[in-house]
C-alpha positions in Angstrom: 62.5 76.6 73.0 61.5 77.3 76.6 57.8 77.4 77.5 56.2 78.6 80.8 55.1 75.9 83.3 51.6 74.4 82.9 49.1 76.3 85.0 51.2 79.5 85.1 48.7 82.1 84.1 51.0 85.1 84.8 53.7 85.2 82.2 55.5 88.1 84.0 56.7 85.5 86.6 58.4 83.3 84.0 62.2 83.6 83.9 64.6 82.0 81.4 68.3 81.7 82.0 71.1 80.9 79.5 74.3 79.8 81.2 77.7 79.9 79.5 80.5 77.5 80.5 84.0 76.6 79.5 84.6 73.1 78.1 86.1 70.6 79.1 86.5 71.9 82.8 82.8 72.9 83.0 83.6 76.2 84.7 80.6 78.6 84.5 81.7 82.0 83.0 78.4 83.7 83.1 74.7 83.8 82.5 72.0 85.9 80.9 68.6 86.2 82.5 65.4 86.9 80.6 62.4 87.9 82.8 58.8 87.6 81.8 59.6 85.1 79.1 56.8 83.5 77.1 59.1 81.7 74.7 62.8 81.7 74.2 64.4 80.3 71.1 68.1 79.8 70.5 69.7 80.0 67.0 73.4 79.1 66.3 75.3 80.8 63.4 76.4 78.2 60.9 80.1 79.1 61.6 79.5 78.5 65.3 80.8 81.9 66.4 77.5 83.6 67.3 74.4 82.6 69.3 71.1 84.5 68.9 68.3 84.4 71.6 64.8 85.4 70.4 62.7 86.3 73.5 59.0 86.7 73.3 57.4 88.4 76.3 54.3 90.3 77.4 54.7 94.0 78.0 51.6 96.2 78.8 49.2 93.5 77.6 51.0 93.3 74.2 53.3 90.6 72.9 56.8 91.9 72.2 59.9 90.2 70.8 63.6 91.0 71.4 66.7 89.5 69.9 70.0 89.3 71.7 73.3 88.3 70.0 76.2 86.6 71.8 79.7 86.5 70.5 81.1 83.1 71.5 84.7 83.9 70.5 85.5 86.0 73.6 87.3 84.2 76.5 86.6 84.6 80.2 83.6 86.9 79.9 79.9 86.5 79.3 79.5 86.7 75.5 77.7 89.8 74.2 
């Protein structure tokens, strides 16, 4: 879970980034950026093939939540 920095009163300035890399050569194959993040939680599927990102953010003074699913079985591309 990623929380905004202490003293950061404006949550619209918070940005969370998820980076994807190949193992073992540590080559970055992509990243996903979440702007205005209040909290970001990651959940792995028990089989290890999917990753879910639950993003909580503020939009028009209301708290909203979005879920993004990543398919980790694809090669050479940012999973989506």
